[in-house]
C-alpha positions in Angstrom: -71.5 153.3 64.3 -74.5 155.5 63.9 -73.8 159.3 63.9 -75.8 161.6 66.1 -77.3 164.4 64.0 -79.7 167.2 64.0 -81.8 165.8 61.2 -81.6 163.8 58.0 -80.0 166.6 56.0 -77.2 167.0 58.6 -76.7 163.2 58.7 -76.4 163.1 54.9 -73.8 165.8 54.9 -71.7 164.1 57.6 -72.0 160.7 55.8 -70.9 162.3 52.5 -68.0 164.0 54.1 -66.9 160.8 55.7 -67.0 159.0 52.4 -65.0 161.8 50.8 -62.3 161.6 53.5 -62.2 157.8 53.2 -61.6 158.3 49.4 -58.9 160.8 50.1 -57.1 158.4 52.4 -57.5 155.5 50.0 -56.1 157.5 47.1 -53.1 158.8 49.0 -52.2 155.4 50.5 -53.1 153.4 47.4 -54.3 150.7 49.7 -52.9 147.9 47.5 -49.4 149.4 47.7 -49.1 150.7 51.2 -51.9 148.8 52.9 -52.4 151.8 55.2 -56.1 152.6 54.6 -57.2 150.2 57.3 -55.1 152.2 59.8 -57.3 155.2 59.3 -60.6 153.5 60.0 -60.1 153.7 63.8 -59.4 157.4 63.5 -62.8 157.8 61.8 -64.5 155.7 64.5 -62.9 157.8 67.2 -64.0 161.0 65.6 -67.6 159.7 65.4 -67.5 158.6 69.0 -66.3 162.0 70.1 -68.9 163.7 68.0 -71.6 161.5 69.5 -70.4 162.0 73.0 -70.4 165.8 72.7 -73.7 165.8 70.9 -75.3 163.8 73.7 -74.0 166.3 76.2 -74.9 169.5 74.4 -77.6 170.5 76.9 -75.2 170.0 79.9 -72.2 171.7 78.2 -71.6 175.3 77.3 -71.0 174.4 73.7 -73.5 175.9 71.3 -75.3 173.5 68.9 -73.9 175.4 65.9 -70.3 174.8 67.1 -71.0 171.1 67.5 -72.4 170.8 63.9 -69.1 171.9 62.5 -66.9 169.8 64.8 -67.0 166.4 63.0 -65.9 167.6 59.6 -63.1 169.5 61.2 -61.9 166.5 63.1 -61.8 164.4 60.0 -60.2 167.2 57.9 -57.3 167.6 60.3 -57.0 163.9 61.0 -56.8 163.3 57.2 -54.2 166.0 56.7 -52.2 164.7 59.6 -52.3 161.2 58.2 -51.3 162.5 54.8 -48.4 164.4 56.4 -47.2 161.2 58.1 -46.9 159.3 54.9 -45.7 162.1 52.6 -42.3 161.6 51.0 -40.4 162.9 48.0 -42.1 160.4 45.7 -45.7 161.3 46.6 -45.4 164.9 47.9 -46.9 166.6 44.8 -49.7 164.1 44.6 -50.6 164.4 48.3 -50.4 168.2 48.2 -52.8 168.2 45.2 -55.2 165.8 46.9 -55.0 167.9 50.1 -56.0 171.0 48.1 -59.2 169.2 47.1 -59.9 168.6 50.8 -59.9 172.3 51.4 -62.5 172.8 48.6 -64.5 170.0 50.1 -64.5 171.4 53.6 -65.5 174.8 52.3 -68.5 173.2 50.5 -69.4 171.2 53.6 -69.3 174.2 55.8 -71.6 176.0 53.4 -74.0 173.0 53.4 -73.9 172.9 57.2 -74.5 176.6 57.4 -77.6 176.1 55.2 -78.9 173.4 57.6 -78.3 175.8 60.6 -80.1 178.7 58.9 -83.1 176.5 58.1 -83.1 175.3 61.7 -82.9 178.8 63.0 -85.8 179.9 60.7 -87.9 177.0 61.8 -87.3 177.7 65.5 -88.2 181.4 64.9 -91.4 180.5 63.1 -92.3 178.1 66.0 -91.6 180.8 68.5 -93.8 183.3 66.7 -96.5 180.7 66.3 -96.4 180.0 70.1 -96.6 183.6 70.9 -99.5 184.2 68.6 -101.3 181.2 70.1 -100.9 182.6 73.6 -102.3 185.9 72.5 -105.4 184.4 71.0 -106.2 182.4 74.1 
């Protein structure tokens, strides 16, 4: 499923985060042992669908574009943590907790990357607004 995004940079960040979450789920389920990785794929698809649905409705909704930009990574973060919690047991608890800590580092980095995208977008919009204003004055 194709993800709705603001631009190529935003799409790349979302794609990278998805791959990282898939890797997290694969590692904690050890697909060959638990065969649970496939159970998480519909969760990812549902998160993508929700992200796309909200993105398509931004103009009609009272959600700010900047809020929407951060939604998908947060959906996947909490879905991944929930999935990990469901399979956690005495034997894998330390490993899952360690892997989960890596997710918190990943979400922090992803939020910073998304913030950079939003700042660039804001700067570009401001430059275009000023340019329009100057063009009106010269006419």
